[in-house]
N, C-alpha and C positions, 0 to 999 in steps of 0.2 A: 314338480314331483321330487321330494326330498331323498328318496333312494335312488342312488345313481350307480350304474354299472362301472366296476373299476376296469380301465383299459388293460389289456394283457401286458402292455408294455410297462405298467406300474407295478406288476407282481414281481416281488424279489425273486430274484434267479437262484440265489443262495440262501439256504436257512442260516439262523443265527447271525443275520446281518442287518444293521439299521441301514435303511435306504430312504432317501427323499423321494416323494412322489414326482414323477415327471410332468403329469397333468395338474396336480394340485401341490404346489412347492411349499405350501405351508403345513403339509401333512408328512408324516414320518411313518414308515411300514416296517414291520418286523415279523418274519415267518418263524414261528418256534420249531426248532429241530426236532423236539420230541412229539409233540401233538400235531404238528404241521398247520396249526392255527395261525391265521393272519391277524396281527394287531395293527390297528392304525391310531395313531394319536397326533395332536397338534404339535408341530415343531417348534415350541416355545418352553423355554426352562421356566417354570412357575417360581422359582426362588430368585431369578435375576431378571426375568423378561427378555434374557438373551434368545434371539432367534434360532439358534443352531443347536440341535441335540445329537447330531450324528457322531459326536465325540464321546457320547454316553456309554455306558456298558450294560448290558443286559446280563443278569445272573439269575439263577433259579433258587428259591427257597423252597425246598421240597420240589413239588411238581408245578409251583406257580413261578412264572417269569416275572420279574421286577426290573425297572430301569433305575440303575444306580446313578444319581446326579449328586455330586459333591458328597455330602454326608447324609443324604436322604434317599430313601427308596421307595418308588412308586409301583403298585401293582398294575401291570399292563392290562388286566382284564377290566379293572374298575377306575384306574387313575388316582386311587387312594394313596396317600403318603402314609408309610408304616410308623414313621417317627412323629409326624406333626398331622393329626387327624383333620385339622381344619384346611390343610393344604391338599389340593388336588391337581392332577395332571389331565387335561382334558382329552377323553379318548372318543373316538368315532366308532359307532356301531357298525358291525358288518353282517352280512348274511349271505347264504347261497339261495339264488332264486333263479328257476328256469336255467339251470347249469352255468350260471355265471355269478361271479362274487359282486356283491353291491355294498355301497358305503352310503351311511345315512348322513346327508348334509343339509340340514333344514334350511339354510341360506340360498340353497339353488333351486 
């Protein structure tokens, strides 16, 4: 089953803070302080293949949160790079189902 419940221990306690998942260390979580939406993305820099994005910065362009990596900006909702359309940051779909938050991981 590809939709997997996200354990409560993985939910970011503070909004506006990038956090590695405790259960899935290759995932990075971010809770937007304005919409309270949870974004889940793969913790790998698409520009350098470096495995740690926790030092990246989330900024808002209007109401859209984007992840600033070096000189590139990636939309957290889609993973699209605003400067390089051919470059993407893999994002993980999320949903609320039966009063819990689930992530879509087809490999599980």
